[in-house]
Structure formats: C-alpha cells, structure tokens
TIGUMAR-333883 format. One record per atom (N, C-alpha, C, O): x, y, z; residue number from 0; residue in three letters. Coordinates in Angstrom, 2 decimals. Example, Ala and Ser with C-alpha at 12.3 -4.5 7.8 and 13.67 -1.06 7.14 Angstrom:
<nodes>
@c1=13.19 c2=-5.69 c3=7.80 resi=0 resn=ALA;
@c1=12.30 c2=-4.50 c3=7.80 resi=0 resn=ALA;
@c1=13.20 c2=-3.30 c3=7.80 resi=0 resn=ALA;
@c1=14.24 c2=-3.32 c3=8.46 resi=0 resn=ALA;
@c1=12.85 c2=-2.25 c3=7.08 resi=1 resn=SER;
@c1=13.67 c2=-1.06 c3=7.14 resi=1 resn=SER;
@c1=12.90 c2=0.03 c3=7.87 resi=1 resn=SER;
@c1=13.41 c2=1.14 c3=8.04 resi=1 resn=SER;
</nodes>
This chain:
<nodes>
@c1=39.98 c2=21.97 c3=-45.77 resi=0 resn=UNK;
@c1=39.76 c2=21.87 c3=-46.29 resi=0 resn=UNK;
@c1=40.58 c2=21.24 c3=-47.50 resi=0 resn=UNK;
@c1=41.76 c2=21.01 c3=-47.25 resi=0 resn=UNK;
@c1=40.14 c2=20.95 c3=-48.71 resi=1 resn=UNK;
@c1=40.31 c2=20.28 c3=-50.02 resi=1 resn=UNK;
@c1=41.13 c2=21.05 c3=-50.57 resi=1 resn=UNK;
@c1=41.31 c2=22.11 c3=-49.96 resi=1 resn=UNK;
@c1=41.92 c2=20.86 c3=-51.89 resi=2 resn=UNK;
@c1=42.51 c2=22.49 c3=-52.68 resi=2 resn=UNK;
@c1=42.52 c2=21.18 c3=-53.37 resi=2 resn=UNK;
@c1=42.53 c2=19.99 c3=-53.08 resi=2 resn=UNK;
@c1=42.53 c2=22.59 c3=-55.36 resi=3 resn=UNK;
@c1=42.07 c2=22.28 c3=-56.30 resi=3 resn=UNK;
@c1=42.68 c2=20.71 c3=-57.03 resi=3 resn=UNK;
@c1=42.31 c2=19.74 c3=-57.69 resi=3 resn=UNK;
@c1=43.86 c2=21.28 c3=-56.34 resi=4 resn=UNK;
@c1=45.03 c2=20.11 c3=-57.06 resi=4 resn=UNK;
@c1=44.56 c2=18.32 c3=-56.85 resi=4 resn=UNK;
@c1=45.04 c2=17.45 c3=-57.58 resi=4 resn=UNK;
@c1=43.63 c2=18.03 c3=-55.79 resi=5 resn=UNK;
@c1=43.32 c2=16.95 c3=-55.03 resi=5 resn=UNK;
@c1=41.65 c2=16.75 c3=-55.16 resi=5 resn=UNK;
@c1=41.03 c2=15.87 c3=-54.56 resi=5 resn=UNK;
@c1=40.89 c2=18.00 c3=-56.28 resi=6 resn=UNK;
@c1=39.12 c2=17.36 c3=-56.14 resi=6 resn=UNK;
@c1=39.76 c2=17.95 c3=-58.00 resi=6 resn=UNK;
@c1=38.80 c2=18.15 c3=-58.74 resi=6 resn=UNK;
@c1=40.70 c2=18.12 c3=-58.44 resi=7 resn=UNK;
@c1=40.99 c2=17.41 c3=-59.85 resi=7 resn=UNK;
@c1=42.10 c2=16.93 c3=-60.12 resi=7 resn=UNK;
@c1=42.91 c2=17.42 c3=-60.91 resi=7 resn=UNK;
@c1=42.29 c2=15.40 c3=-59.18 resi=8 resn=UNK;
@c1=43.65 c2=14.50 c3=-60.17 resi=8 resn=UNK;
@c1=43.43 c2=14.35 c3=-61.17 resi=8 resn=UNK;
@c1=42.45 c2=14.63 c3=-61.85 resi=8 resn=UNK;
@c1=44.46 c2=13.82 c3=-61.42 resi=9 resn=UNK;
@c1=45.03 c2=13.75 c3=-62.41 resi=9 resn=UNK;
@c1=44.81 c2=11.85 c3=-62.91 resi=9 resn=UNK;
@c1=45.37 c2=11.03 c3=-62.18 resi=9 resn=UNK;
@c1=44.08 c2=11.40 c3=-64.00 resi=10 resn=UNK;
@c1=43.35 c2=10.53 c3=-64.29 resi=10 resn=UNK;
@c1=43.88 c2=10.25 c3=-65.22 resi=10 resn=UNK;
@c1=44.46 c2=11.13 c3=-65.85 resi=10 resn=UNK;
@c1=43.89 c2=8.54 c3=-65.80 resi=11 resn=UNK;
@c1=43.47 c2=8.37 c3=-67.33 resi=11 resn=UNK;
@c1=42.05 c2=7.13 c3=-66.91 resi=11 resn=UNK;
@c1=41.93 c2=5.91 c3=-67.03 resi=11 resn=UNK;
@c1=41.27 c2=8.10 c3=-66.46 resi=12 resn=UNK;
@c1=39.79 c2=7.04 c3=-66.56 resi=12 resn=UNK;
@c1=38.49 c2=7.47 c3=-67.29 resi=12 resn=UNK;
@c1=38.36 c2=8.61 c3=-67.75 resi=12 resn=UNK;
@c1=37.74 c2=6.71 c3=-67.37 resi=13 resn=UNK;
@c1=36.89 c2=6.46 c3=-68.41 resi=13 resn=UNK;
@c1=35.57 c2=7.90 c3=-67.93 resi=13 resn=UNK;
@c1=34.69 c2=8.37 c3=-68.65 resi=13 resn=UNK;
@c1=35.86 c2=8.19 c3=-66.79 resi=14 resn=UNK;
@c1=34.84 c2=9.42 c3=-65.99 resi=14 resn=UNK;
@c1=35.57 c2=10.68 c3=-66.06 resi=14 resn=UNK;
@c1=35.84 c2=11.17 c3=-64.96 resi=14 resn=UNK;
@c1=35.93 c2=11.29 c3=-67.01 resi=15 resn=UNK;
@c1=37.68 c2=11.67 c3=-66.59 resi=15 resn=UNK;
@c1=36.78 c2=13.39 c3=-67.65 resi=15 resn=UNK;
@c1=36.04 c2=13.06 c3=-68.58 resi=15 resn=UNK;
@c1=36.93 c2=14.85 c3=-67.42 resi=16 resn=UNK;
@c1=36.42 c2=15.26 c3=-67.50 resi=16 resn=UNK;
@c1=36.50 c2=15.16 c3=-69.21 resi=16 resn=UNK;
@c1=35.32 c2=15.00 c3=-69.49 resi=16 resn=UNK;
@c1=37.06 c2=15.17 c3=-70.17 resi=17 resn=UNK;
@c1=36.42 c2=14.37 c3=-71.46 resi=17 resn=UNK;
@c1=35.33 c2=14.09 c3=-71.60 resi=17 resn=UNK;
@c1=34.43 c2=14.41 c3=-72.37 resi=17 resn=UNK;
@c1=35.45 c2=13.38 c3=-70.70 resi=18 resn=UNK;
@c1=33.73 c2=12.35 c3=-70.70 resi=18 resn=UNK;
@c1=33.04 c2=13.11 c3=-70.12 resi=18 resn=UNK;
@c1=32.07 c2=12.36 c3=-70.01 resi=18 resn=UNK;
@c1=32.66 c2=14.21 c3=-69.54 resi=19 resn=UNK;
@c1=31.71 c2=14.88 c3=-68.77 resi=19 resn=UNK;
@c1=31.03 c2=16.25 c3=-69.57 resi=19 resn=UNK;
@c1=31.79 c2=17.07 c3=-70.09 resi=19 resn=UNK;
@c1=29.17 c2=16.48 c3=-69.62 resi=20 resn=UNK;
@c1=28.94 c2=17.55 c3=-69.37 resi=20 resn=UNK;
@c1=29.06 c2=18.30 c3=-69.50 resi=20 resn=UNK;
@c1=28.80 c2=19.01 c3=-70.47 resi=20 resn=UNK;
@c1=29.58 c2=18.51 c3=-68.46 resi=21 resn=UNK;
@c1=30.29 c2=19.93 c3=-68.04 resi=21 resn=UNK;
@c1=31.71 c2=20.74 c3=-68.97 resi=21 resn=UNK;
@c1=32.00 c2=21.92 c3=-69.20 resi=21 resn=UNK;
@c1=32.31 c2=19.50 c3=-69.31 resi=22 resn=UNK;
@c1=32.95 c2=19.55 c3=-70.34 resi=22 resn=UNK;
@c1=33.58 c2=19.89 c3=-71.70 resi=22 resn=UNK;
@c1=33.98 c2=18.99 c3=-72.44 resi=22 resn=UNK;
@c1=33.69 c2=21.58 c3=-72.11 resi=23 resn=UNK;
@c1=33.27 c2=21.60 c3=-73.69 resi=23 resn=UNK;
@c1=34.66 c2=21.98 c3=-73.86 resi=23 resn=UNK;
@c1=35.32 c2=22.54 c3=-72.99 resi=23 resn=UNK;
@c1=35.24 c2=21.56 c3=-75.45 resi=24 resn=UNK;
@c1=36.73 c2=21.73 c3=-75.79 resi=24 resn=UNK;
@c1=36.23 c2=22.18 c3=-77.10 resi=24 resn=UNK;
@c1=37.25 c2=21.90 c3=-77.72 resi=24 resn=UNK;
@c1=35.55 c2=22.60 c3=-77.88 resi=25 resn=UNK;
@c1=34.35 c2=22.33 c3=-79.61 resi=25 resn=UNK;
@c1=35.47 c2=23.51 c3=-79.36 resi=25 resn=UNK;
@c1=35.38 c2=24.01 c3=-78.24 resi=25 resn=UNK;
@c1=36.89 c2=24.24 c3=-80.49 resi=26 resn=UNK;
@c1=37.69 c2=25.27 c3=-80.72 resi=26 resn=UNK;
@c1=36.75 c2=26.71 c3=-81.13 resi=26 resn=UNK;
@c1=36.75 c2=27.68 c3=-80.36 resi=26 resn=UNK;
@c1=36.05 c2=26.71 c3=-82.26 resi=27 resn=UNK;
@c1=35.01 c2=28.02 c3=-82.08 resi=27 resn=UNK;
@c1=34.34 c2=28.44 c3=-80.29 resi=27 resn=UNK;
@c1=34.32 c2=29.61 c3=-79.91 resi=27 resn=UNK;
@c1=33.91 c2=27.43 c3=-79.51 resi=28 resn=UNK;
@c1=33.46 c2=27.69 c3=-78.79 resi=28 resn=UNK;
@c1=34.29 c2=28.27 c3=-77.14 resi=28 resn=UNK;
@c1=33.90 c2=28.87 c3=-76.13 resi=28 resn=UNK;
@c1=35.40 c2=27.77 c3=-77.55 resi=29 resn=UNK;
@c1=37.74 c2=28.56 c3=-76.95 resi=29 resn=UNK;
@c1=37.17 c2=29.99 c3=-76.76 resi=29 resn=UNK;
@c1=36.64 c2=30.56 c3=-75.81 resi=29 resn=UNK;
@c1=37.53 c2=30.40 c3=-78.16 resi=30 resn=UNK;
@c1=37.33 c2=30.94 c3=-79.56 resi=30 resn=UNK;
@c1=36.10 c2=32.61 c3=-79.08 resi=30 resn=UNK;
@c1=36.12 c2=33.83 c3=-79.28 resi=30 resn=UNK;
@c1=35.37 c2=31.80 c3=-78.51 resi=31 resn=UNK;
@c1=34.40 c2=32.93 c3=-78.04 resi=31 resn=UNK;
@c1=34.17 c2=33.09 c3=-76.15 resi=31 resn=UNK;
@c1=33.33 c2=33.84 c3=-75.65 resi=31 resn=UNK;
@c1=34.82 c2=32.50 c3=-75.61 resi=32 resn=UNK;
@c1=35.21 c2=32.55 c3=-74.96 resi=32 resn=UNK;
@c1=35.72 c2=33.17 c3=-73.88 resi=32 resn=UNK;
@c1=35.36 c2=33.66 c3=-72.80 resi=32 resn=UNK;
@c1=36.98 c2=32.94 c3=-74.74 resi=33 resn=UNK;
@c1=38.63 c2=33.64 c3=-74.58 resi=33 resn=UNK;
@c1=38.43 c2=34.50 c3=-76.05 resi=33 resn=UNK;
@c1=38.56 c2=33.94 c3=-77.14 resi=33 resn=UNK;
@c1=38.09 c2=35.91 c3=-75.92 resi=34 resn=UNK;
@c1=37.82 c2=36.87 c3=-76.97 resi=34 resn=UNK;
@c1=39.17 c2=37.29 c3=-77.62 resi=34 resn=UNK;
@c1=39.12 c2=37.32 c3=-78.85 resi=34 resn=UNK;
@c1=40.51 c2=37.68 c3=-76.98 resi=35 resn=UNK;
@c1=41.47 c2=37.85 c3=-77.62 resi=35 resn=UNK;
@c1=42.36 c2=36.57 c3=-77.90 resi=35 resn=UNK;
@c1=43.52 c2=36.74 c3=-78.29 resi=35 resn=UNK;
@c1=41.81 c2=35.21 c3=-77.67 resi=36 resn=UNK;
@c1=42.61 c2=34.33 c3=-78.34 resi=36 resn=UNK;
@c1=43.30 c2=34.03 c3=-79.27 resi=36 resn=UNK;
@c1=44.34 c2=33.38 c3=-79.34 resi=36 resn=UNK;
@c1=42.18 c2=34.95 c3=-80.58 resi=37 resn=UNK;
@c1=42.61 c2=34.38 c3=-82.08 resi=37 resn=UNK;
@c1=43.84 c2=35.93 c3=-82.48 resi=37 resn=UNK;
@c1=44.31 c2=36.28 c3=-83.57 resi=37 resn=UNK;
@c1=44.02 c2=36.53 c3=-81.09 resi=38 resn=UNK;
@c1=45.64 c2=37.50 c3=-81.76 resi=38 resn=UNK;
@c1=46.92 c2=36.58 c3=-81.00 resi=38 resn=UNK;
@c1=48.05 c2=36.95 c3=-81.30 resi=38 resn=UNK;
@c1=46.82 c2=35.60 c3=-80.20 resi=39 resn=UNK;
@c1=47.47 c2=35.07 c3=-80.30 resi=39 resn=UNK;
@c1=48.61 c2=33.44 c3=-81.19 resi=39 resn=UNK;
@c1=49.79 c2=33.11 c3=-81.35 resi=39 resn=UNK;
@c1=46.56 c2=32.70 c3=-81.66 resi=40 resn=UNK;
@c1=46.71 c2=31.49 c3=-81.99 resi=40 resn=UNK;
@c1=45.48 c2=31.58 c3=-82.65 resi=40 resn=UNK;
@c1=45.02 c2=32.35 c3=-83.48 resi=40 resn=UNK;
@c1=44.97 c2=30.36 c3=-81.93 resi=41 resn=UNK;
@c1=43.02 c2=29.72 c3=-82.56 resi=41 resn=UNK;
@c1=42.85 c2=28.68 c3=-81.65 resi=41 resn=UNK;
@c1=43.68 c2=27.94 c3=-81.12 resi=41 resn=UNK;
@c1=41.50 c2=28.75 c3=-81.53 resi=42 resn=UNK;
@c1=41.76 c2=27.71 c3=-80.33 resi=42 resn=UNK;
@c1=41.57 c2=26.30 c3=-81.00 resi=42 resn=UNK;
@c1=41.10 c2=25.29 c3=-80.49 resi=42 resn=UNK;
@c1=42.09 c2=26.48 c3=-82.34 resi=43 resn=UNK;
@c1=42.67 c2=25.19 c3=-83.51 resi=43 resn=UNK;
@c1=43.82 c2=24.76 c3=-83.00 resi=43 resn=UNK;
@c1=44.05 c2=23.57 c3=-83.16 resi=43 resn=UNK;
@c1=44.67 c2=25.44 c3=-82.38 resi=44 resn=UNK;
@c1=46.29 c2=25.25 c3=-81.91 resi=44 resn=UNK;
@c1=46.25 c2=23.79 c3=-81.89 resi=44 resn=UNK;
@c1=45.39 c2=22.92 c3=-81.77 resi=44 resn=UNK;
@c1=47.61 c2=23.85 c3=-82.05 resi=45 resn=UNK;
@c1=47.49 c2=22.24 c3=-81.79 resi=45 resn=UNK;
@c1=48.48 c2=21.77 c3=-80.01 resi=45 resn=UNK;
@c1=48.49 c2=20.79 c3=-79.26 resi=45 resn=UNK;
@c1=49.14 c2=23.11 c3=-80.05 resi=46 resn=UNK;
@c1=49.19 c2=23.48 c3=-78.60 resi=46 resn=UNK;
@c1=47.89 c2=23.08 c3=-77.39 resi=46 resn=UNK;
@c1=47.87 c2=22.30 c3=-76.43 resi=46 resn=UNK;
@c1=46.94 c2=23.96 c3=-77.93 resi=47 resn=UNK;
@c1=45.98 c2=23.58 c3=-76.75 resi=47 resn=UNK;
@c1=46.15 c2=22.02 c3=-76.32 resi=47 resn=UNK;
@c1=46.50 c2=21.77 c3=-75.17 resi=47 resn=UNK;
@c1=45.77 c2=20.48 c3=-77.69 resi=48 resn=UNK;
@c1=45.54 c2=19.62 c3=-77.03 resi=48 resn=UNK;
@c1=43.89 c2=19.66 c3=-76.97 resi=48 resn=UNK;
@c1=43.18 c2=20.56 c3=-77.43 resi=48 resn=UNK;
@c1=43.53 c2=18.62 c3=-76.37 resi=49 resn=UNK;
@c1=42.30 c2=18.78 c3=-75.96 resi=49 resn=UNK;
@c1=41.55 c2=19.53 c3=-74.72 resi=49 resn=UNK;
@c1=40.38 c2=19.40 c3=-74.35 resi=49 resn=UNK;
@c1=42.47 c2=20.25 c3=-74.25 resi=50 resn=UNK;
@c1=41.96 c2=20.83 c3=-73.17 resi=50 resn=UNK;
@c1=40.46 c2=21.94 c3=-73.34 resi=50 resn=UNK;
@c1=40.09 c2=22.60 c3=-74.31 resi=50 resn=UNK;
@c1=39.90 c2=21.80 c3=-72.07 resi=51 resn=UNK;
@c1=38.68 c2=22.71 c3=-72.29 resi=51 resn=UNK;
@c1=38.53 c2=23.34 c3=-71.44 resi=51 resn=UNK;
@c1=39.37 c2=23.54 c3=-70.56 resi=51 resn=UNK;
@c1=36.95 c2=24.02 c3=-71.54 resi=52 resn=UNK;
@c1=36.64 c2=24.67 c3=-70.28 resi=52 resn=UNK;
@c1=36.01 c2=23.39 c3=-69.25 resi=52 resn=UNK;
@c1=35.51 c2=22.34 c3=-69.68 resi=52 resn=UNK;
@c1=36.14 c2=23.70 c3=-68.08 resi=53 resn=UNK;
@c1=34.54 c2=23.05 c3=-66.78 resi=53 resn=UNK;
@c1=33.86 c2=24.59 c3=-67.18 resi=53 resn=UNK;
@c1=34.32 c2=25.73 c3=-67.14 resi=53 resn=UNK;
@c1=32.37 c2=23.96 c3=-67.63 resi=54 resn=UNK;
@c1=30.74 c2=24.49 c3=-67.62 resi=54 resn=UNK;
@c1=30.62 c2=24.50 c3=-65.61 resi=54 resn=UNK;
@c1=30.12 c2=25.46 c3=-65.03 resi=54 resn=UNK;
@c1=31.02 c2=23.60 c3=-65.05 resi=55 resn=UNK;
@c1=30.66 c2=23.16 c3=-63.30 resi=55 resn=UNK;
@c1=31.54 c2=24.71 c3=-62.55 resi=55 resn=UNK;
@c1=31.24 c2=25.50 c3=-61.65 resi=55 resn=UNK;
@c1=32.43 c2=24.61 c3=-63.25 resi=56 resn=UNK;
@c1=33.25 c2=24.79 c3=-62.07 resi=56 resn=UNK;
@c1=34.25 c2=26.08 c3=-62.68 resi=56 resn=UNK;
@c1=35.11 c2=26.62 c3=-61.99 resi=56 resn=UNK;
@c1=33.94 c2=26.45 c3=-64.12 resi=57 resn=UNK;
@c1=34.85 c2=27.83 c3=-64.87 resi=57 resn=UNK;
@c1=36.18 c2=27.64 c3=-64.57 resi=57 resn=UNK;
@c1=37.00 c2=28.46 c3=-64.14 resi=57 resn=UNK;
@c1=36.35 c2=26.05 c3=-64.96 resi=58 resn=UNK;
@c1=38.25 c2=25.86 c3=-65.13 resi=58 resn=UNK;
@c1=38.24 c2=26.03 c3=-66.53 resi=58 resn=UNK;
@c1=37.38 c2=25.80 c3=-67.39 resi=58 resn=UNK;
@c1=39.91 c2=26.67 c3=-66.59 resi=59 resn=UNK;
@c1=40.26 c2=25.84 c3=-67.64 resi=59 resn=UNK;
@c1=40.98 c2=24.24 c3=-67.82 resi=59 resn=UNK;
@c1=41.51 c2=23.97 c3=-66.74 resi=59 resn=UNK;
@c1=41.07 c2=23.71 c3=-68.29 resi=60 resn=UNK;
@c1=41.63 c2=22.18 c3=-67.90 resi=60 resn=UNK;
@c1=41.70 c2=21.03 c3=-68.84 resi=60 resn=UNK;
@c1=40.98 c2=20.78 c3=-69.80 resi=60 resn=UNK;
@c1=42.86 c2=20.30 c3=-68.29 resi=61 resn=UNK;
@c1=43.24 c2=19.27 c3=-69.54 resi=61 resn=UNK;
@c1=41.53 c2=17.96 c3=-69.04 resi=61 resn=UNK;
@c1=40.96 c2=17.93 c3=-67.95 resi=61 resn=UNK;
@c1=41.23 c2=17.19 c3=-70.15 resi=62 resn=UNK;
@c1=40.15 c2=16.50 c3=-70.45 resi=62 resn=UNK;
@c1=41.15 c2=15.14 c3=-69.67 resi=62 resn=UNK;
@c1=41.18 c2=14.11 c3=-70.35 resi=62 resn=UNK;
@c1=41.71 c2=15.11 c3=-68.72 resi=63 resn=UNK;
@c1=42.44 c2=13.62 c3=-67.96 resi=63 resn=UNK;
@c1=42.25 c2=14.42 c3=-66.68 resi=63 resn=UNK;
@c1=43.20 c2=14.38 c3=-65.90 resi=63 resn=UNK;
@c1=41.27 c2=15.08 c3=-66.36 resi=64 resn=UNK;
@c1=41.26 c2=15.58 c3=-65.08 resi=64 resn=UNK;
@c1=39.99 c2=14.92 c3=-63.97 resi=64 resn=UNK;
@c1=38.93 c2=14.76 c3=-64.59 resi=64 resn=UNK;
@c1=39.94 c2=14.73 c3=-63.28 resi=65 resn=UNK;
@c1=38.79 c2=14.01 c3=-62.47 resi=65 resn=UNK;
@c1=37.93 c2=15.12 c3=-61.74 resi=65 resn=UNK;
@c1=38.23 c2=16.31 c3=-61.83 resi=65 resn=UNK;
@c1=37.40 c2=14.90 c3=-61.39 resi=66 resn=UNK;
@c1=36.35 c2=15.78 c3=-60.25 resi=66 resn=UNK;
@c1=35.16 c2=15.16 c3=-59.97 resi=66 resn=UNK;
@c1=34.53 c2=14.79 c3=-60.96 resi=66 resn=UNK;
@c1=34.55 c2=14.87 c3=-58.61 resi=67 resn=UNK;
@c1=33.37 c2=14.43 c3=-57.71 resi=67 resn=UNK;
@c1=32.32 c2=14.65 c3=-58.44 resi=67 resn=UNK;
@c1=31.33 c2=13.92 c3=-58.51 resi=67 resn=UNK;
@c1=32.59 c2=16.01 c3=-59.20 resi=68 resn=UNK;
@c1=31.00 c2=16.08 c3=-59.78 resi=68 resn=UNK;
@c1=30.09 c2=16.01 c3=-61.65 resi=68 resn=UNK;
@c1=29.24 c2=16.56 c3=-62.35 resi=68 resn=UNK;
@c1=31.54 c2=14.43 c3=-61.57 resi=69 resn=UNK;
@c1=31.46 c2=14.06 c3=-63.25 resi=69 resn=UNK;
@c1=29.37 c2=13.87 c3=-63.10 resi=69 resn=UNK;
@c1=28.38 c2=13.59 c3=-62.42 resi=69 resn=UNK;
@c1=29.74 c2=14.14 c3=-63.95 resi=70 resn=UNK;
@c1=28.25 c2=13.85 c3=-65.50 resi=70 resn=UNK;
@c1=28.65 c2=13.29 c3=-66.92 resi=70 resn=UNK;
@c1=29.45 c2=13.66 c3=-67.78 resi=70 resn=UNK;
@c1=27.87 c2=12.39 c3=-66.84 resi=71 resn=UNK;
@c1=28.59 c2=11.61 c3=-68.12 resi=71 resn=UNK;
@c1=27.71 c2=12.42 c3=-69.06 resi=71 resn=UNK;
@c1=26.58 c2=12.85 c3=-68.79 resi=71 resn=UNK;
@c1=28.24 c2=12.52 c3=-69.95 resi=72 resn=UNK;
@c1=27.37 c2=13.29 c3=-71.50 resi=72 resn=UNK;
@c1=26.55 c2=11.76 c3=-72.44 resi=72 resn=UNK;
@c1=26.83 c2=10.59 c3=-72.71 resi=72 resn=UNK;
@c1=25.42 c2=12.77 c3=-72.65 resi=73 resn=UNK;
@c1=24.65 c2=12.03 c3=-72.80 resi=73 resn=UNK;
@c1=25.42 c2=11.70 c3=-74.70 resi=73 resn=UNK;
@c1=26.11 c2=12.36 c3=-75.49 resi=73 resn=UNK;
@c1=24.69 c2=10.15 c3=-74.69 resi=74 resn=UNK;
@c1=25.12 c2=9.65 c3=-76.20 resi=74 resn=UNK;
@c1=24.73 c2=10.69 c3=-77.39 resi=74 resn=UNK;
@c1=23.52 c2=10.52 c3=-77.51 resi=74 resn=UNK;
@c1=25.01 c2=11.39 c3=-78.04 resi=75 resn=UNK;
@c1=24.61 c2=11.83 c3=-79.05 resi=75 resn=UNK;
@c1=23.54 c2=11.00 c3=-80.31 resi=75 resn=UNK;
@c1=23.52 c2=9.82 c3=-80.63 resi=75 resn=UNK;
@c1=22.82 c2=12.05 c3=-80.77 resi=76 resn=UNK;
@c1=21.55 c2=10.76 c3=-81.59 resi=76 resn=UNK;
@c1=22.40 c2=10.72 c3=-83.33 resi=76 resn=UNK;
@c1=23.26 c2=11.47 c3=-83.78 resi=76 resn=UNK;
@c1=21.75 c2=9.57 c3=-83.91 resi=77 resn=UNK;
@c1=22.19 c2=9.67 c3=-85.32 resi=77 resn=UNK;
@c1=22.26 c2=11.45 c3=-85.67 resi=77 resn=UNK;
@c1=23.42 c2=11.85 c3=-85.69 resi=77 resn=UNK;
@c1=21.20 c2=12.55 c3=-85.94 resi=78 resn=UNK;
@c1=20.43 c2=13.43 c3=-86.66 resi=78 resn=UNK;
@c1=22.17 c2=14.03 c3=-86.00 resi=78 resn=UNK;
@c1=23.15 c2=14.11 c3=-86.73 resi=78 resn=UNK;
@c1=22.16 c2=14.26 c3=-85.04 resi=79 resn=UNK;
@c1=23.40 c2=14.92 c3=-84.19 resi=79 resn=UNK;
@c1=24.92 c2=14.94 c3=-84.78 resi=79 resn=UNK;
@c1=25.71 c2=15.88 c3=-84.92 resi=79 resn=UNK;
@c1=25.04 c2=13.25 c3=-85.15 resi=80 resn=UNK;
@c1=26.39 c2=12.96 c3=-85.65 resi=80 resn=UNK;
@c1=25.80 c2=12.86 c3=-87.23 resi=80 resn=UNK;
@c1=26.66 c2=12.64 c3=-88.07 resi=80 resn=UNK;
@c1=24.83 c2=12.96 c3=-87.56 resi=81 resn=UNK;
@c1=25.23 c2=13.85 c3=-88.97 resi=81 resn=UNK;
@c1=25.60 c2=15.06 c3=-89.27 resi=81 resn=UNK;
@c1=26.24 c2=15.19 c3=-90.31 resi=81 resn=UNK;
@c1=25.37 c2=16.07 c3=-88.58 resi=82 resn=UNK;
@c1=25.50 c2=17.19 c3=-88.71 resi=82 resn=UNK;
@c1=27.08 c2=17.75 c3=-88.41 resi=82 resn=UNK;
@c1=27.79 c2=18.50 c3=-89.08 resi=82 resn=UNK;
@c1=27.28 c2=17.22 c3=-87.41 resi=83 resn=UNK;
@c1=28.79 c2=17.75 c3=-87.73 resi=83 resn=UNK;
@c1=30.36 c2=16.78 c3=-88.82 resi=83 resn=UNK;
@c1=31.45 c2=17.35 c3=-88.97 resi=83 resn=UNK;
</nodes>
C-alpha cells in the first residue's frame, strides 16, 4: 500500500494542487472551515503562504503537492474576473 508521502509527492509542476479544482486556499474559506483560526491569527496570515484544503482528500496541503486525482481548474470567465 502506498503511503500519503508518495501519493502527495512534492513537485513544481503545472499539474500540482495549486492549480487543481479540488484545492481551496481562499482565506475566507479557510476561516470558515477552521472555526478557531481567527483566535490564533487569520486565514490571511503570511505564515500560511498559499497552503489550502484539498476537497477531494480532506487534507491541508501545500499548493506544490501533486496527486493522481488532479483535475484542472476551469478557466475563469470575464464576469468572474471582474468580481475579484
């Protein structure tokens, strides 16, 4: 059986968690998922970097991790970009 360390091998690839549709690293979303986070700091903290949650595996990960279940995030539409 393969361990998590081999499943989520670190790599600087375009097909990494940071570009996967399952990866969520929006600070407001992280504060919602980790209810006590704001008592320590916030989801906007610099020490968090670009880390986030994988909705597929329910794990907190670095955006440079990789996984065989990678699914490219859909490109944002012009309307979505204008609301950011």
